[in-house]
Residue, then its C-alpha position, 0 to 999 in steps of 0.5 A: a610071697k609074703n602078702p604085704d598090706l602095701i608096697v611102696v616103690s619109686g621110679a618106673i622100673t620098680a613100679l611096673a615090676a610091682k604092678k606085674a607081680t600083683a593086681s591085689v596088693p595096693i602099690v604107692f609110687m613116691a616119684l614116678g614120671d608120666p604114670v599114664g604113659i608107662g601104663a602104671v595107671r589108667s588116668l591121673a584122676r581115676p587110676g583104677g586098679n591097685v596103683t596110685g601115688v605122686s607123679f611128675i612129668s619131667s619131659e615137660l621140663a626138659g625144654k626149659r633145662v636146655q634153655l637154661v643151660k644155653a643161657l649159661v653157656p651161650a657159646a655152646k654148639r654141641i650137646v649130648v643127651l645121656w639116658d637109660s634106654r631101659n626106662t620108657n619115661a627116659r626115652a620120652e624126655s630125651g626126645v623132648a631135650l633133643a628137639a629143644a636143643a635143635s630149636l636152639q641151633l645146638k647139634a644134639e647127640p643122644i647116648a642111650l645106655a642099655s646097661d650099667a656097663d655102658l656108662p664108663r664106655a660112654l664117658n670115655r667116648l665123651q672124654a675123647n670128643r668133649p661136648d659143650v654141654l652134657y644133659v642127663v635125663f631125669e629118670g631112674g636107672t644108670v644115670a640116677t645111681n651114678g650121678t656123682l661119677i657123672a658130675e665129677f666127669g663134668v668138672r674134671h673135663r670142663v663139661p657143664v652138666v645139666s639135669g633134673w637131679r639136685n644131688l648131681t648138681e650138689a656133686g658138681g653138676l652146673i645146674s638142675y631144674a626139677p620137681d622137689i623129690p623129697a617133698m614128693f616122698r613126704r607127700s606119698a606118706s599120706y597115700v600110705d596112711r589113707i590106704l592102710r586106713g581103708a581107702k582104695p588105690s583106684e579111688l585116690p587120684v594121682e597127685q602131681a608135683t607142684t614145686v619145681e626147684l632151680v639149683i645152680n652150683a656157683r663153685t662149678a660155674r667158676a671152675l668152668g669159667v661160666t658167668i651166671p647171668r643175674e636174672i638166672l641167679l635171682r630165679a634160683d631156689r638155691v645157689i651152691e657156693 
């Protein structure tokens, strides 16, 4: 209604809401998983329309996350995949994670959250029937805004948590493997600059994240009795002591 010169968004829900609200005001997304898959742009090379920005494809990293946590917790038999069902990209990533778990002979159980109120109920269920690993899908929604709560649950109930959220690992999760989100946010500023100087969003190709970070919380590993293999420690971009 205020007719801004440009709208900057982060995440699938806000990107699609902005796209629905206007077809003329330029929209720049700062960190969006699979913008083509959710219909935000026509293609990465030729976005078309009024939307462009910086993207990551988190579902491509889901299998690697499962492999990493299996290497850290080799005795694991059951993994729960927690995701926000309101997010289309989260649905895609959860499917890849479940398939990767099955390929490693892990019994995989999905828990889809339809609202914020579902999270406390889900954690209560997990407390009563504790999994060997909790995989938190790397997409916006309830799991993103409650990362500290989920990480603290993992430490308190001795459940290793793997995700793509660095802040979740900093809060007590065991491991994260994901694109460098702050770098993506900084890169999106160049889109804002070019569009405000006259460039058209439809002619600015979507960039994909090129830096992927592996973060391990050694303090959590000790609390859980998990031994971190040397080869994984050497690959880590950051180890939280």
